[in-house]
C-alpha positions in Angstrom: 81.9 104.8 114.8 84.8 104.9 112.4 88.0 106.0 114.1 91.5 106.6 113.0 94.0 107.2 115.8 97.5 108.5 115.2 100.3 108.0 117.6 104.1 108.3 117.7 104.6 112.0 117.3 106.9 114.0 119.5 110.0 116.2 119.6 113.2 115.1 117.8 116.4 116.7 116.7 117.2 117.3 113.1 118.6 114.2 111.5 116.6 112.0 113.9 113.8 109.5 113.2 110.2 108.9 114.3 107.7 106.3 113.4 104.0 107.3 113.3 101.2 104.8 113.6 97.6 105.0 112.6 95.2 102.5 114.0 91.8 102.1 112.3 88.7 100.8 113.9 84.9 100.8 113.6 84.5 99.2 110.2 86.4 97.1 107.7 88.9 99.0 105.6 89.2 96.3 103.0 90.3 97.8 99.8 90.9 101.2 101.3 94.0 103.2 100.4 95.6 105.0 103.3 97.3 108.3 103.3 99.4 110.6 105.5 99.0 114.4 105.3 100.5 117.2 107.4 99.7 120.8 108.3 101.6 123.7 109.9 99.7 126.6 111.4 98.9 129.2 108.7 99.6 126.7 105.9 97.4 124.4 103.9 97.3 120.8 104.7 99.6 118.9 102.3 100.0 115.4 101.0 102.9 113.3 102.4 102.5 109.7 101.4 99.9 107.1 100.4 99.7 103.3 100.1 97.2 101.1 98.3 95.3 98.3 100.1 97.7 95.6 98.8 100.7 97.8 99.5 101.6 97.2 95.9 102.0 100.9 95.4 103.3 103.7 97.5 103.3 107.3 96.6 105.3 110.1 98.1 105.5 113.9 98.0 108.8 115.0 96.5 109.7 116.7 99.8 109.8 113.4 101.7 110.9 111.0 99.0 113.9 108.9 100.1 113.4 109.9 103.7 109.9 108.6 104.6 108.5 105.2 104.2 104.8 104.3 104.4 103.7 100.8 105.1 100.7 98.9 106.4 99.6 95.8 108.3 96.1 95.0 107.2 95.7 92.2 109.8 96.2 95.0 112.4 94.3 97.7 110.5 97.3 99.9 111.0 99.4 102.1 108.7 102.8 103.4 109.5 105.0 106.3 108.5 108.7 105.8 109.2 110.4 109.2 109.0 114.1 109.4 108.8 116.6 112.3 108.4 114.0 114.6 109.8 114.4 118.3 109.1 112.9 121.3 110.8 110.7 121.8 107.8 109.0 118.5 108.6 107.5 120.0 111.8 103.7 119.8 111.5 100.6 118.0 112.7 100.5 114.7 110.9 97.1 113.2 109.9 96.2 109.8 108.6 93.3 109.3 106.3 91.4 106.5 104.6 90.1 106.5 101.0 87.4 104.4 99.5 88.4 101.8 96.9 85.9 103.4 94.4 88.7 105.9 93.5 91.9 105.3 91.7 95.0 107.5 91.3 95.2 111.1 92.5 96.3 110.0 96.0 97.3 113.6 96.9 93.7 114.8 96.6 92.4 115.3 100.2 88.7 115.4 99.2 88.9 111.8 98.1 89.6 110.6 101.6 86.5 109.9 103.7 87.9 109.3 107.1 90.5 111.3 109.0 92.3 111.1 112.3 92.8 113.8 114.9 96.5 114.3 114.1 99.7 113.9 116.0 102.3 116.7 116.5 105.8 116.2 115.1 108.4 118.8 116.1 111.9 118.8 114.7 114.4 121.1 116.4 117.4 122.4 114.6 
């Protein structure tokens, strides 16, 4: 049973920081790129950040560039999202996802991710 489990969400004031974690289990994720997405009620889920298996490449949405940092520890099967200078607009449920190595590029495309976590709520108060 493949499982991605997010943690680290919560309530924070604007300007604050949070670090999300996503632990993968149930299979080997060798070669898999990992991504973070977020969704607010009534809105479509949107791409936040992605990282390749080797961590040689990181990709960010323009809205979070310079504030968020994605990283991974393959020995622990865990990917992280460090979120700094949080804004109320960052409030959302954050999901991590895993993408097969058969694909390249287009990291923002959700349909290329095979496995998804249940999400963790991030709320930023003004």
